[in-house]
All heavy atoms as TSV, in Angstrom:
chain	resi	resn	atom	element	x	y	z
A	1	MET	N	N	102.957	93.175	42.279
A	1	MET	CA	C	103.735	93.628	43.418
A	1	MET	C	C	102.852	94.248	44.493
A	1	MET	O	O	103.042	93.988	45.657
A	1	MET	CB	C	104.747	94.688	42.972
A	1	MET	CG	C	106.149	94.269	42.747
A	1	MET	SD	S	106.881	93.138	43.896
A	1	MET	CE	C	108.550	93.377	43.472
A	2	THR	N	N	101.917	95.054	44.079
A	2	THR	CA	C	101.048	95.711	45.039
A	2	THR	C	C	100.256	94.688	45.840
A	2	THR	O	O	100.085	94.817	47.032
A	2	THR	CB	C	100.076	96.683	44.341
A	2	THR	OG1	O	100.847	97.604	43.579
A	2	THR	CG2	C	99.249	97.442	45.335
A	3	ASP	N	N	99.790	93.636	45.177
A	3	ASP	CA	C	99.024	92.589	45.848
A	3	ASP	C	C	99.853	91.941	46.948
A	3	ASP	O	O	99.375	91.699	48.054
A	3	ASP	CB	C	98.567	91.546	44.824
A	3	ASP	CG	C	97.563	90.581	45.426
A	3	ASP	OD1	O	96.725	91.031	46.224
A	3	ASP	OD2	O	97.633	89.389	45.103
A	4	ASN	N	N	101.121	91.689	46.654
A	4	ASN	CA	C	102.031	91.093	47.639
A	4	ASN	C	C	102.256	92.034	48.819
A	4	ASN	O	O	102.260	91.609	49.965
A	4	ASN	CB	C	103.373	90.761	46.976
A	4	ASN	CG	C	103.763	89.314	47.174
A	4	ASN	OD1	O	103.024	88.541	47.778
A	4	ASN	ND2	N	104.912	88.948	46.656
A	5	SER	N	N	102.451	93.291	48.517
A	5	SER	CA	C	102.658	94.287	49.572
A	5	SER	C	C	101.440	94.401	50.469
A	5	SER	O	O	101.550	94.518	51.693
A	5	SER	CB	C	102.966	95.658	48.967
A	5	SER	OG	O	104.183	95.625	48.268
A	6	GLN	N	N	100.275	94.346	49.849
A	6	GLN	CA	C	99.043	94.424	50.639
A	6	GLN	C	C	98.891	93.212	51.540
A	6	GLN	O	O	98.497	93.333	52.699
A	6	GLN	CB	C	97.828	94.552	49.715
A	6	GLN	CG	C	97.711	95.912	49.063
A	6	GLN	CD	C	96.568	95.972	48.054
A	6	GLN	OE1	O	96.144	94.952	47.514
A	6	GLN	NE2	N	96.091	97.183	47.793
A	7	LYS	N	N	99.227	92.034	51.026
A	7	LYS	CA	C	99.160	90.817	51.836
A	7	LYS	C	C	100.125	90.893	53.012
A	7	LYS	O	O	99.793	90.526	54.136
A	7	LYS	CB	C	99.472	89.583	50.986
A	7	LYS	CG	C	98.339	89.148	50.096
A	7	LYS	CD	C	98.718	87.884	49.331
A	7	LYS	CE	C	97.615	87.471	48.386
A	7	LYS	NZ	N	97.970	86.291	47.593
A	8	MET	N	N	101.334	91.368	52.736
A	8	MET	CA	C	102.337	91.481	53.796
A	8	MET	C	C	101.883	92.479	54.856
A	8	MET	O	O	102.020	92.233	56.052
A	8	MET	CB	C	103.700	91.887	53.201
A	8	MET	CG	C	104.373	90.770	52.438
A	8	MET	SD	S	105.900	91.269	51.614
A	8	MET	CE	C	106.886	91.825	52.985
A	9	ALA	N	N	101.341	93.600	54.412
A	9	ALA	CA	C	100.859	94.614	55.355
A	9	ALA	C	C	99.701	94.061	56.181
A	9	ALA	O	O	99.619	94.289	57.394
A	9	ALA	CB	C	100.429	95.872	54.609
A	10	TYR	N	N	98.825	93.305	55.530
A	10	TYR	CA	C	97.689	92.710	56.228
A	10	TYR	C	C	98.183	91.732	57.299
A	10	TYR	O	O	97.738	91.772	58.458
A	10	TYR	CB	C	96.768	91.987	55.240
A	10	TYR	CG	C	95.670	91.213	55.929
A	10	TYR	CD1	C	94.540	91.862	56.402
A	10	TYR	CD2	C	95.776	89.838	56.111
A	10	TYR	CE1	C	93.533	91.169	57.037
A	10	TYR	CE2	C	94.772	89.124	56.747
A	10	TYR	CZ	C	93.651	89.793	57.216
A	10	TYR	OH	O	92.666	89.105	57.855
A	11	HIS	N	N	99.106	90.872	56.932
A	11	HIS	CA	C	99.619	89.875	57.879
A	11	HIS	C	C	100.402	90.544	59.012
A	11	HIS	O	O	100.332	90.097	60.164
A	11	HIS	CB	C	100.473	88.828	57.158
A	11	HIS	CG	C	99.664	87.903	56.303
A	11	HIS	ND1	N	98.664	87.099	56.811
A	11	HIS	CD2	C	99.690	87.657	54.965
A	11	HIS	CE1	C	98.117	86.404	55.826
A	11	HIS	NE2	N	98.714	86.732	54.695
A	12	ALA	N	N	101.107	91.605	58.694
A	12	ALA	CA	C	101.834	92.337	59.740
A	12	ALA	C	C	100.845	92.956	60.716
A	12	ALA	O	O	101.040	92.898	61.939
A	12	ALA	CB	C	102.718	93.416	59.117
A	13	GLY	N	N	99.779	93.532	60.194
A	13	GLY	CA	C	98.753	94.112	61.060
A	13	GLY	C	C	98.056	93.054	61.890
A	13	GLY	O	O	97.752	93.264	63.067
A	14	GLU	N	N	97.820	91.909	61.271
A	14	GLU	CA	C	97.188	90.794	61.972
A	14	GLU	C	C	98.089	90.315	63.118
A	14	GLU	O	O	97.620	90.091	64.240
A	14	GLU	CB	C	96.957	89.655	60.969
A	14	GLU	CG	C	95.938	88.641	61.395
A	14	GLU	CD	C	95.654	87.644	60.272
A	14	GLU	OE1	O	96.607	87.153	59.638
A	14	GLU	OE2	O	94.465	87.371	60.038
A	15	ALA	N	N	99.380	90.179	62.853
A	15	ALA	CA	C	100.329	89.740	63.879
A	15	ALA	C	C	100.402	90.763	65.008
A	15	ALA	O	O	100.462	90.401	66.192
A	15	ALA	CB	C	101.713	89.524	63.266
A	16	LYS	N	N	100.382	92.042	64.640
A	16	LYS	CA	C	100.419	93.096	65.652
A	16	LYS	C	C	99.182	93.019	66.546
A	16	LYS	O	O	99.281	93.127	67.762
A	16	LYS	CB	C	100.490	94.465	64.981
A	16	LYS	CG	C	100.529	95.620	65.953
A	16	LYS	CD	C	100.561	96.967	65.245
A	16	LYS	CE	C	100.507	98.097	66.240
A	16	LYS	NZ	N	100.378	99.398	65.604
A	17	GLY	N	N	98.028	92.813	65.933
A	17	GLY	CA	C	96.790	92.706	66.701
A	17	GLY	C	C	96.816	91.519	67.648
A	17	GLY	O	O	96.388	91.617	68.799
A	18	GLN	N	N	97.337	90.397	67.181
A	18	GLN	CA	C	97.432	89.214	68.034
A	18	GLN	C	C	98.392	89.449	69.187
A	18	GLN	O	O	98.128	89.035	70.322
A	18	GLN	CB	C	97.876	88.000	67.204
A	18	GLN	CG	C	96.808	87.504	66.258
A	18	GLN	CD	C	97.312	86.423	65.323
A	18	GLN	OE1	O	98.493	86.090	65.299
A	18	GLN	NE2	N	96.400	85.858	64.532
A	19	ALA	N	N	99.499	90.119	68.912
A	19	ALA	CA	C	100.471	90.419	69.969
A	19	ALA	C	C	99.859	91.349	71.012
A	19	ALA	O	O	100.062	91.167	72.219
A	19	ALA	CB	C	101.733	91.041	69.372
A	20	GLN	N	N	99.096	92.332	70.552
A	20	GLN	CA	C	98.447	93.250	71.483
A	20	GLN	C	C	97.424	92.517	72.345
A	20	GLN	O	O	97.314	92.779	73.543
A	20	GLN	CB	C	97.779	94.400	70.723
A	20	GLN	CG	C	98.761	95.397	70.152
A	20	GLN	CD	C	98.100	96.444	69.271
A	20	GLN	OE1	O	97.070	96.188	68.652
A	20	GLN	NE2	N	98.714	97.613	69.189
A	21	GLU	N	N	96.691	91.600	71.744
A	21	GLU	CA	C	95.692	90.813	72.481
A	21	GLU	C	C	96.369	89.945	73.540
A	21	GLU	O	O	95.918	89.869	74.684
A	21	GLU	CB	C	94.891	89.943	71.515
A	21	GLU	CG	C	93.841	89.079	72.173
A	21	GLU	CD	C	92.685	89.857	72.781
A	21	GLU	OE1	O	92.479	91.026	72.394
A	21	GLU	OE2	O	92.000	89.293	73.642
A	22	LYS	N	N	97.468	89.308	73.163
A	22	LYS	CA	C	98.207	88.478	74.119
A	22	LYS	C	C	98.749	89.331	75.256
A	22	LYS	O	O	98.698	88.935	76.422
A	22	LYS	CB	C	99.347	87.737	73.420
A	22	LYS	CG	C	98.877	86.591	72.562
A	22	LYS	CD	C	100.034	85.880	71.891
A	22	LYS	CE	C	99.546	84.764	70.988
A	22	LYS	NZ	N	100.642	84.078	70.303
A	23	ALA	N	N	99.278	90.494	74.929
A	23	ALA	CA	C	99.803	91.392	75.959
A	23	ALA	C	C	98.689	91.845	76.893
A	23	ALA	O	O	98.870	91.902	78.113
A	23	ALA	CB	C	100.488	92.605	75.318
A	24	SER	N	N	97.540	92.141	76.334
A	24	SER	CA	C	96.395	92.556	77.136
A	24	SER	C	C	95.962	91.434	78.075
A	24	SER	O	O	95.697	91.674	79.261
A	24	SER	CB	C	95.237	92.971	76.226
A	24	SER	OG	O	94.108	93.316	76.983
A	25	ASN	N	N	95.894	90.219	77.555
A	25	ASN	CA	C	95.528	89.071	78.389
A	25	ASN	C	C	96.541	88.848	79.502
A	25	ASN	O	O	96.164	88.540	80.640
A	25	ASN	CB	C	95.403	87.800	77.531
A	25	ASN	CG	C	94.180	87.817	76.645
A	25	ASN	OD1	O	93.237	88.561	76.881
A	25	ASN	ND2	N	94.194	87.006	75.610
A	26	LEU	N	N	97.814	89.012	79.166
A	26	LEU	CA	C	98.862	88.845	80.169
A	26	LEU	C	C	98.730	89.896	81.266
A	26	LEU	O	O	98.844	89.587	82.458
A	26	LEU	CB	C	100.237	88.926	79.507
A	26	LEU	CG	C	101.443	88.736	80.421
A	26	LEU	CD1	C	101.398	87.372	81.098
A	26	LEU	CD2	C	102.725	88.877	79.628
A	27	MET	N	N	98.456	91.125	80.867
A	27	MET	CA	C	98.287	92.196	81.854
A	27	MET	C	C	97.073	91.936	82.746
A	27	MET	O	O	97.105	92.199	83.945
A	27	MET	CB	C	98.169	93.560	81.178
A	27	MET	CG	C	99.456	94.043	80.552
A	27	MET	SD	S	100.845	94.099	81.713
A	27	MET	CE	C	100.269	95.328	82.877
A	28	ASP	N	N	96.011	91.387	82.167
A	28	ASP	CA	C	94.835	91.023	82.971
A	28	ASP	C	C	95.209	89.975	84.012
A	28	ASP	O	O	94.785	90.055	85.168
A	28	ASP	CB	C	93.707	90.495	82.083
A	28	ASP	CG	C	93.037	91.588	81.259
A	28	ASP	OD1	O	93.235	92.790	81.561
A	28	ASP	OD2	O	92.317	91.233	80.303
A	29	LYS	N	N	96.010	88.996	83.604
A	29	LYS	CA	C	96.440	87.949	84.542
A	29	LYS	C	C	97.308	88.548	85.647
A	29	LYS	O	O	97.196	88.158	86.809
A	29	LYS	CB	C	97.197	86.846	83.803
A	29	LYS	CG	C	96.296	85.979	82.948
A	29	LYS	CD	C	97.080	84.898	82.232
A	29	LYS	CE	C	96.167	84.066	81.342
A	29	LYS	NZ	N	96.889	83.020	80.618
A	30	VAL	N	N	98.181	89.467	85.277
A	30	VAL	CA	C	99.040	90.125	86.273
A	30	VAL	C	C	98.179	90.920	87.255
A	30	VAL	O	O	98.400	90.861	88.470
A	30	VAL	CB	C	100.079	91.043	85.589
A	30	VAL	CG1	C	100.782	91.932	86.591
A	30	VAL	CG2	C	101.099	90.199	84.828
A	31	ASP	N	N	97.193	91.649	86.735
A	31	ASP	CA	C	96.288	92.410	87.602
A	31	ASP	C	C	95.542	91.489	88.555
A	31	ASP	O	O	95.404	91.794	89.747
A	31	ASP	CB	C	95.278	93.214	86.771
A	31	ASP	CG	C	95.893	94.436	86.109
A	31	ASP	OD1	O	97.002	94.846	86.505
A	31	ASP	OD2	O	95.247	94.985	85.189
A	32	ASP	N	N	95.062	90.358	88.037
A	32	ASP	CA	C	94.342	89.393	88.878
A	32	ASP	C	C	95.251	88.839	89.970
A	32	ASP	O	O	94.834	88.710	91.127
A	32	ASP	CB	C	93.794	88.243	88.029
A	32	ASP	CG	C	92.650	88.667	87.119
A	32	ASP	OD1	O	92.092	89.775	87.314
A	32	ASP	OD2	O	92.302	87.885	86.210
A	33	ALA	N	N	96.483	88.515	89.602
A	33	ALA	CA	C	97.433	87.975	90.577
A	33	ALA	C	C	97.753	89.019	91.645
A	33	ALA	O	O	97.827	88.700	92.839
A	33	ALA	CB	C	98.712	87.516	89.885
A	34	ALA	N	N	97.917	90.264	91.234
A	34	ALA	CA	C	98.212	91.329	92.187
A	34	ALA	C	C	97.039	91.543	93.140
A	34	ALA	O	O	97.230	91.720	94.349
A	34	ALA	CB	C	98.540	92.630	91.454
A	35	GLN	N	N	95.833	91.515	92.616
A	35	GLN	CA	C	94.642	91.678	93.453
A	35	GLN	C	C	94.532	90.525	94.442
A	35	GLN	O	O	94.224	90.734	95.619
A	35	GLN	CB	C	93.380	91.758	92.579
A	35	GLN	CG	C	92.102	91.979	93.367
A	35	GLN	CD	C	92.060	93.317	94.097
A	35	GLN	OE1	O	92.638	94.298	93.661
A	35	GLN	NE2	N	91.377	93.345	95.221
A	36	SER	N	N	94.787	89.326	93.989
A	36	SER	CA	C	94.722	88.151	94.852
A	36	SER	C	C	95.766	88.253	95.968
A	36	SER	O	O	95.476	87.951	97.128
A	36	SER	CB	C	94.956	86.883	94.025
A	36	SER	OG	O	94.929	85.747	94.836
A	37	ALA	N	N	96.969	88.686	95.605
A	37	ALA	CA	C	98.027	88.842	96.610
A	37	ALA	C	C	97.642	89.910	97.627
A	37	ALA	O	O	97.845	89.732	98.835
A	37	ALA	CB	C	99.347	89.206	95.932
A	38	LYS	N	N	97.075	90.996	97.152
A	38	LYS	CA	C	96.648	92.078	98.045
A	38	LYS	C	C	95.603	91.571	99.039
A	38	LYS	O	O	95.679	91.844	100.240
A	38	LYS	CB	C	96.071	93.233	97.219
A	38	LYS	CG	C	95.563	94.392	98.035
A	38	LYS	CD	C	94.965	95.465	97.132
A	38	LYS	CE	C	94.291	96.554	97.936
A	38	LYS	NZ	N	93.609	97.518	97.094
A	39	GLU	N	N	94.645	90.804	98.526
A	39	GLU	CA	C	93.594	90.265	99.392
A	39	GLU	C	C	94.168	89.289	100.408
A	39	GLU	O	O	93.761	89.290	101.575
A	39	GLU	CB	C	92.508	89.597	98.544
A	39	GLU	CG	C	91.685	90.602	97.755
A	39	GLU	CD	C	90.785	89.962	96.699
A	39	GLU	OE1	O	90.732	88.716	96.617
A	39	GLU	OE2	O	90.133	90.731	95.961
A	40	SER	N	N	95.134	88.480	99.992
A	40	SER	CA	C	95.765	87.528	100.908
A	40	SER	C	C	96.507	88.256	102.024
A	40	SER	O	O	96.430	87.858	103.188
A	40	SER	CB	C	96.741	86.624	100.150
A	40	SER	OG	O	96.056	85.792	99.248
A	41	VAL	N	N	97.213	89.302	101.658
A	41	VAL	CA	C	97.952	90.080	102.657
A	41	VAL	C	C	96.989	90.754	103.626
A	41	VAL	O	O	97.214	90.761	104.842
A	41	VAL	CB	C	98.872	91.123	101.974
A	41	VAL	CG1	C	99.425	92.115	102.980
A	41	VAL	CG2	C	100.005	90.415	101.242
A	42	GLN	N	N	95.893	91.295	103.097
A	42	GLN	CA	C	94.911	91.934	103.961
A	42	GLN	C	C	94.295	90.923	104.925
A	42	GLN	O	O	94.101	91.217	106.100
A	42	GLN	CB	C	93.814	92.607	103.121
A	42	GLN	CG	C	94.273	93.865	102.432
A	42	GLN	CD	C	93.230	94.450	101.483
A	42	GLN	OE1	O	92.371	93.743	100.988
A	42	GLN	NE2	N	93.329	95.743	101.237
A	43	GLU	N	N	93.999	89.736	104.417
A	43	GLU	CA	C	93.415	88.698	105.260
A	43	GLU	C	C	94.394	88.280	106.352
A	43	GLU	O	O	94.016	88.120	107.517
A	43	GLU	CB	C	93.029	87.485	104.413
A	43	GLU	CG	C	92.312	86.407	105.200
A	43	GLU	CD	C	91.879	85.241	104.336
A	43	GLU	OE1	O	91.606	85.432	103.142
A	43	GLU	OE2	O	91.809	84.125	104.876
A	44	ALA	N	N	95.654	88.120	105.984
A	44	ALA	CA	C	96.672	87.757	106.968
A	44	ALA	C	C	96.801	88.853	108.022
A	44	ALA	O	O	96.933	88.566	109.221
A	44	ALA	CB	C	98.020	87.524	106.276
A	45	GLY	N	N	96.735	90.095	107.587
A	45	GLY	CA	C	96.803	91.216	108.528
A	45	GLY	C	C	95.630	91.203	109.497
A	45	GLY	O	O	95.800	91.445	110.700
A	46	GLN	N	N	94.444	90.911	108.987
A	46	GLN	CA	C	93.260	90.844	109.856
A	46	GLN	C	C	93.403	89.706	110.864
A	46	GLN	O	O	93.029	89.857	112.038
A	46	GLN	CB	C	91.983	90.657	109.013
A	46	GLN	CG	C	91.603	91.881	108.204
A	46	GLN	CD	C	91.261	93.075	109.082
A	46	GLN	OE1	O	90.681	92.946	110.143
A	46	GLN	NE2	N	91.651	94.257	108.636
A	47	GLN	N	N	93.928	88.571	110.431
A	47	GLN	CA	C	94.117	87.440	111.339
A	47	GLN	C	C	95.130	87.788	112.429
A	47	GLN	O	O	94.918	87.458	113.603
A	47	GLN	CB	C	94.575	86.200	110.563
A	47	GLN	CG	C	93.487	85.602	109.693
A	47	GLN	CD	C	93.984	84.453	108.834
A	47	GLN	OE1	O	95.172	84.144	108.798
A	47	GLN	NE2	N	93.071	83.818	108.111
A	48	MET	N	N	96.209	88.461	112.036
A	48	MET	CA	C	97.221	88.860	113.018
A	48	MET	C	C	96.631	89.853	114.011
A	48	MET	O	O	96.896	89.777	115.218
A	48	MET	CB	C	98.442	89.463	112.314
A	48	MET	CG	C	99.266	88.448	111.565
A	48	MET	SD	S	100.619	89.199	110.636
A	48	MET	CE	C	101.607	89.868	111.957
A	49	LYS	N	N	95.849	90.775	113.505
A	49	LYS	CA	C	95.212	91.768	114.372
A	49	LYS	C	C	94.292	91.086	115.380
A	49	LYS	O	O	94.298	91.415	116.566
A	49	LYS	CB	C	94.428	92.764	113.513
A	49	LYS	CG	C	93.786	93.886	114.289
A	49	LYS	CD	C	93.045	94.840	113.341
A	49	LYS	CE	C	92.299	95.901	114.122
A	49	LYS	NZ	N	91.534	96.785	113.239
A	50	ALA	N	N	93.507	90.115	114.905
A	50	ALA	CA	C	92.588	89.394	115.787
A	50	ALA	C	C	93.355	88.604	116.846
A	50	ALA	O	O	92.968	88.584	118.025
A	50	ALA	CB	C	91.704	88.458	114.965
A	51	LYS	N	N	94.458	87.970	116.453
A	51	LYS	CA	C	95.270	87.215	117.415
A	51	LYS	C	C	95.892	88.145	118.446
A	51	LYS	O	O	95.939	87.823	119.639
A	51	LYS	CB	C	96.361	86.419	116.683
A	51	LYS	CG	C	95.810	85.220	115.942
A	51	LYS	CD	C	96.911	84.452	115.237
A	51	LYS	CE	C	96.324	83.277	114.458
A	51	LYS	NZ	N	97.362	82.516	113.756
A	52	ALA	N	N	96.364	89.284	117.983
A	52	ALA	CA	C	96.960	90.251	118.913
A	52	ALA	C	C	95.908	90.759	119.892
A	52	ALA	O	O	96.182	90.889	121.087
A	52	ALA	CB	C	97.584	91.415	118.139
A	53	GLN	N	N	94.718	91.021	119.398
A	53	GLN	CA	C	93.647	91.484	120.278
A	53	GLN	C	C	93.296	90.392	121.282
A	53	GLN	O	O	93.056	90.677	122.451
A	53	GLN	CB	C	92.399	91.879	119.472
A	53	GLN	CG	C	91.310	92.503	120.325
A	53	GLN	CD	C	91.756	93.780	121.013
A	53	GLN	OE1	O	92.297	94.689	120.378
A	53	GLN	NE2	N	91.572	93.852	122.325
A	54	GLY	N	N	93.280	89.158	120.831
A	54	GLY	CA	C	93.023	88.034	121.738
A	54	GLY	C	C	94.085	87.944	122.816
A	54	GLY	O	O	93.777	87.684	123.988
A	55	ALA	N	N	95.343	88.168	122.454
A	55	ALA	CA	C	96.433	88.133	123.439
A	55	ALA	C	C	96.282	89.269	124.444
A	55	ALA	O	O	96.473	89.082	125.649
A	55	ALA	CB	C	97.782	88.224	122.731
A	56	VAL	N	N	95.919	90.450	123.954
A	56	VAL	CA	C	95.708	91.598	124.846
A	56	VAL	C	C	94.576	91.292	125.828
A	56	VAL	O	O	94.700	91.537	127.034
A	56	VAL	CB	C	95.405	92.884	124.041
A	56	VAL	CG1	C	94.892	94.000	124.947
A	56	VAL	CG2	C	96.648	93.337	123.286
A	57	ASP	N	N	93.492	90.740	125.308
A	57	ASP	CA	C	92.357	90.400	126.164
A	57	ASP	C	C	92.744	89.355	127.205
A	57	ASP	O	O	92.324	89.432	128.367
A	57	ASP	CB	C	91.181	89.900	125.323
A	57	ASP	CG	C	90.565	91.002	124.463
A	57	ASP	OD1	O	90.814	92.199	124.740
A	57	ASP	OD2	O	89.833	90.670	123.503
A	58	ALA	N	N	93.561	88.371	126.816
A	58	ALA	CA	C	93.999	87.342	127.747
A	58	ALA	C	C	94.847	87.950	128.862
A	58	ALA	O	O	94.707	87.582	130.031
A	58	ALA	CB	C	94.776	86.250	127.019
A	59	VAL	N	N	95.707	88.887	128.496
A	59	VAL	CA	C	96.546	89.538	129.516
A	59	VAL	C	C	95.687	90.361	130.462
A	59	VAL	O	O	95.870	90.333	131.675
A	59	VAL	CB	C	97.626	90.435	128.838
A	59	VAL	CG1	C	98.328	91.318	129.846
A	59	VAL	CG2	C	98.625	89.552	128.089
A	60	LYS	N	N	94.693	91.066	129.917
A	60	LYS	CA	C	93.786	91.857	130.744
A	60	LYS	C	C	93.019	90.958	131.702
A	60	LYS	O	O	92.877	91.273	132.891
A	60	LYS	CB	C	92.797	92.639	129.865
A	60	LYS	CG	C	93.389	93.840	129.193
A	60	LYS	CD	C	92.310	94.564	128.367
A	60	LYS	CE	C	92.866	95.758	127.629
A	60	LYS	NZ	N	91.853	96.390	126.786
A	61	ASP	N	N	92.529	89.824	131.189
A	61	ASP	CA	C	91.795	88.882	132.033
A	61	ASP	C	C	92.688	88.347	133.151
A	61	ASP	O	O	92.259	88.245	134.303
A	61	ASP	CB	C	91.260	87.712	131.195
A	61	ASP	CG	C	90.081	88.111	130.314
A	61	ASP	OD1	O	89.512	89.210	130.524
A	61	ASP	OD2	O	89.731	87.324	129.416
A	62	ALA	N	N	93.913	88.011	132.816
A	62	ALA	CA	C	94.846	87.477	133.804
A	62	ALA	C	C	95.182	88.528	134.855
A	62	ALA	O	O	95.307	88.230	136.042
A	62	ALA	CB	C	96.117	86.984	133.113
A	63	ALA	N	N	95.282	89.762	134.432
A	63	ALA	CA	C	95.639	90.834	135.366
A	63	ALA	C	C	94.461	91.144	136.301
A	63	ALA	O	O	94.684	91.579	137.429
A	63	ALA	CB	C	96.027	92.092	134.583
A	64	ASN	N	N	93.257	90.926	135.851
A	64	ASN	CA	C	92.083	91.222	136.666
A	64	ASN	C	C	91.733	90.108	137.641
A	64	ASN	O	O	90.838	90.271	138.465
A	64	ASN	CB	C	90.880	91.521	135.761
A	64	ASN	CG	C	91.020	92.861	135.052
A	64	ASN	OD1	O	91.653	93.765	135.578
A	64	ASN	ND2	N	90.432	92.974	133.877
A	65	LYS	N	N	92.395	88.977	137.585
A	65	LYS	CA	C	92.071	87.857	138.462
A	65	LYS	C	C	92.877	87.885	139.735
A	65	LYS	O	O	93.845	88.459	139.921
A	65	LYS	CB	C	92.280	86.518	137.739
A	65	LYS	CG	C	91.234	86.330	136.669
A	65	LYS	CD	C	91.388	84.990	136.032
A	65	LYS	CE	C	90.293	84.805	134.980
A	65	LYS	NZ	N	90.313	83.554	134.326
């Protein structure tokens, strides 16, 4: 009986470890996706800022002519 209990406990611990590893990997993927999204938003913001500055400069140029 003890041998069976030990095997069951071992397999339960093994399954728990695998589940924790999968959860950790999933969290890493979520972190990577969040970082990528953050970078994309920042890049889009920089592009919008540059376009807005270009529009301001165009208006200034037109007003000075």
